C-alpha positions as CSV (number, residue, x, y, z in Angstrom):
1,M,70.3,84.6,46.2
2,T,67.6,81.9,46.2
3,V,64.1,83.0,46.8
4,V,61.2,80.9,48.1
5,A,57.6,82.2,47.5
6,V,54.7,80.7,49.6
7,R,51.1,81.4,50.5
8,G,49.9,81.3,54.1
9,E,46.3,80.5,54.9
10,A,44.1,80.3,58.0
11,T,40.4,79.6,58.5
12,R,38.3,79.7,61.6
13,E,34.7,79.0,62.3
14,V,33.3,81.2,65.1
15,D,29.9,82.2,66.6
16,P,28.3,85.3,65.0
17,E,28.2,88.6,66.9
18,L,25.3,90.3,65.1
19,A,22.0,89.3,63.5
20,E,20.3,91.5,60.9
21,F,16.7,91.3,59.6
22,T,14.6,93.5,57.3
23,V,11.1,94.6,58.1
24,V,8.7,95.9,55.4
25,V,5.4,97.6,56.6
26,S,2.8,98.2,53.9
27,A,-0.5,99.9,53.3
28,R,-2.9,99.9,50.4
29,D,-6.2,101.7,49.8
30,K,-8.2,103.4,47.0
31,D,-7.6,106.8,48.7
32,R,-4.1,108.2,48.6
33,Q,-4.4,110.0,52.0
34,T,-5.7,106.9,53.7
35,T,-2.8,104.9,52.4
36,L,-0.3,107.4,53.6
37,T,-2.0,107.7,57.0
38,R,-2.0,103.9,57.5
39,L,1.6,103.7,56.4
40,R,2.7,106.3,58.9
41,E,0.8,104.6,61.7
42,R,2.3,101.2,61.0
43,A,5.8,102.7,60.7
44,D,5.3,104.5,64.0
45,A,4.1,101.3,65.6
46,L,7.2,99.5,64.4
47,R,9.4,102.2,65.9
48,E,7.6,102.0,69.2
49,L,8.0,98.2,69.3
50,L,11.7,98.4,68.5
51,D,12.1,101.1,71.2
52,R,10.7,98.6,73.8
53,H,13.5,96.2,72.8
54,G,16.2,98.9,72.8
55,E,18.7,97.0,74.9
56,A,18.8,94.1,72.3
57,V,18.9,96.3,69.2
58,E,22.3,97.5,68.0
59,R,20.9,99.9,65.4
60,R,17.9,100.4,63.1
61,E,17.9,102.1,59.7
62,T,15.2,103.1,57.3
63,S,16.5,101.8,54.0
64,G,13.5,102.5,51.8
65,L,10.2,104.3,51.3
66,H,8.0,103.4,48.3
67,V,4.7,104.9,47.4
68,H,3.0,104.4,44.0
69,A,-0.3,104.5,42.2
70,E,-1.8,101.3,40.8
71,M,-3.3,101.7,37.3
72,G,-6.2,99.9,35.8
73,K,-5.9,97.6,32.8
74,K,-7.0,100.3,30.4
75,G,-6.0,104.0,30.4
76,E,-4.5,105.9,33.3
77,R,-7.3,105.5,35.8
78,V,-5.8,105.0,39.3
79,T,-7.4,102.0,41.0
80,A,-5.4,102.1,44.3
81,Y,-2.4,103.5,46.1
82,S,0.3,101.3,47.7
83,G,3.1,102.2,50.0
84,S,5.8,100.6,52.1
85,V,8.6,101.5,54.5
86,V,11.7,99.2,54.7
87,T,13.6,99.1,58.0
88,T,16.8,97.2,58.6
89,V,17.3,96.1,62.2
90,T,20.6,94.8,63.7
91,V,20.5,92.9,67.0
92,H,23.4,91.9,69.3
93,D,21.3,90.1,72.0
94,F,20.4,86.7,70.4
95,A,18.5,85.7,73.5
96,A,15.9,88.3,72.6
97,L,16.0,87.8,68.9
98,G,13.4,85.1,68.5
99,E,10.8,86.9,70.5
100,L,11.5,90.1,68.7
101,L,11.1,88.5,65.3
102,L,7.8,86.9,66.2
103,T,6.5,90.2,67.7
104,V,7.4,92.2,64.7
105,A,6.0,89.6,62.3
106,N,2.7,89.6,64.1
107,Q,2.0,93.3,63.2
108,D,-0.5,94.1,60.5
109,Q,0.7,94.2,56.9
110,T,4.3,93.4,57.9
111,H,6.9,91.3,56.2
112,V,10.0,90.1,57.9
113,D,13.1,88.7,56.2
114,G,16.1,87.3,58.1
115,P,18.0,86.9,60.2
116,R,21.4,87.3,58.5
117,W,24.3,86.5,60.8
118,S,27.7,88.3,60.8
119,L,30.7,89.4,62.8
120,R,31.5,93.0,63.7
121,P,33.9,94.7,61.2
122,D,36.3,95.3,64.1
123,S,35.9,91.8,65.6
124,P,39.2,90.5,67.1
125,V,38.6,87.3,65.1
126,H,39.8,89.1,62.0
127,K,43.1,90.0,63.5
128,E,43.5,86.5,65.0
129,V,43.0,84.9,61.6
130,R,45.4,87.3,59.8
131,R,48.1,86.5,62.3
132,A,47.5,82.8,61.9
133,A,47.9,83.2,58.1
134,V,51.2,85.0,58.6
135,A,52.4,82.2,60.9
136,D,51.4,79.6,58.3
137,A,53.4,81.4,55.6
138,I,56.5,81.5,57.8
139,A,56.1,77.8,58.7
140,R,55.8,76.9,55.0
141,G,58.8,79.0,54.1
142,K,60.9,77.1,56.7
143,E,59.6,73.7,55.5
144,Y,60.5,74.4,51.9
145,A,64.0,75.6,52.9
146,E,64.5,72.5,55.1
147,A,63.4,70.3,52.2
148,L,66.2,71.8,50.2
149,G,68.8,71.5,52.9
150,A,68.8,75.2,53.4
151,Q,67.6,77.8,56.0
152,V,65.5,80.9,55.8
153,V,67.7,84.0,55.9
154,D,65.3,86.9,55.5
155,L,61.8,88.0,54.6
156,L,61.7,89.9,51.3
157,E,58.0,90.6,51.1
158,L,54.7,89.9,52.8
159,S,51.5,91.0,51.1
160,D,47.8,90.4,50.6
161,P,47.1,88.3,47.5
162,G,47.6,90.3,44.3
163,L,49.6,93.1,45.9
164,G,53.1,91.6,45.7
165,A,55.6,92.4,42.9
166,E,55.1,89.0,41.3
167,A,52.0,87.9,43.0
168,V,49.0,86.3,41.3
169,P,45.6,86.9,43.0
170,L,44.9,83.7,45.1
171,G,42.3,84.7,47.6
172,F,41.2,87.3,50.1
173,F,40.2,87.9,53.7
174,Q,36.5,87.4,54.1
175,S,33.7,86.1,56.3
176,Y,30.7,84.2,55.2
177,D,27.2,84.5,56.6
178,S,24.0,82.7,55.9
179,R,20.5,82.6,57.1
180,A,19.4,81.0,60.3
181,K,18.5,77.4,60.7
182,S,15.3,77.9,62.7
183,G,12.8,75.6,64.2
184,A,9.8,78.0,64.6
185,A,6.4,77.1,65.8
186,Y,4.2,80.1,65.4
187,G,1.2,80.9,67.5
188,G,2.7,81.6,71.0
189,A,5.5,79.0,71.1
190,P,9.0,80.4,71.3
191,L,11.0,80.8,68.1
192,Q,14.2,78.6,68.4
193,L,17.1,80.0,66.4
194,D,20.4,78.3,65.8
195,P,22.9,81.1,64.9
196,Q,24.9,80.2,61.8
197,R,28.6,79.9,62.7
198,Q,30.8,82.3,60.6
199,R,33.7,81.0,58.5
200,V,36.5,83.6,58.4
201,R,39.5,83.1,56.1
202,A,42.7,85.0,55.6
203,V,45.4,84.5,52.9
204,V,48.8,86.2,52.6
205,E,51.7,85.8,50.2
206,A,55.4,85.8,51.4
207,R,58.8,85.7,49.7
208,F,61.9,84.6,51.7
209,T,65.6,84.4,50.9
210,I,67.2,81.1,51.8
211,T,70.8,79.9,52.0
212,T,72.2,78.0,49.1
213,P,70.1,74.8,48.6
214,V,71.8,71.4,48.8
215,L,70.4,69.5,45.8
216,G,72.6,66.4,46.1
217,A,74.4,64.6,43.3
């Protein structure tokens, strides 16, 4: 029995479905209680702002709280207290994203990082690309068999890279995201965002049995 082993690949570039950005609100004062009060007030103000854009926001998550004392150059004398709250915001309505970013960034002692573009984990694009990779593997198997004057008989194995009996890791299913290319004019003008298209790739490995090759004289 003759076996042909091939790799099927497929790549698609599609528009993103989600945009994520990180917001850090900070406070600093010589008095600990004043620092904590300001930090709470700024965190509450951010929550209220995001509430007003609730239809555009997919989810928001507090991903970090940091409070620490700043020491002087000598000894253990505390010179000030600093604190910050980190919030990760995921948006699905890109039409509202630019305004939301500017509004958030305009708050006191606030740092914004993003957006980072992505697809949903259950996006149908993933399934589409995997199917295309399988179709590519089948087509390659048939092409190799035809080149040998043979025909494909049966599929022995279909696997993700590295999972087959004799497979060598060759790749994996993945999507790539990157930061926005933005043309932003701050100070009242709208923030124009160009969502970064997502490159989605799938790779499979397949082994087929073929009829006896005709190798010629």
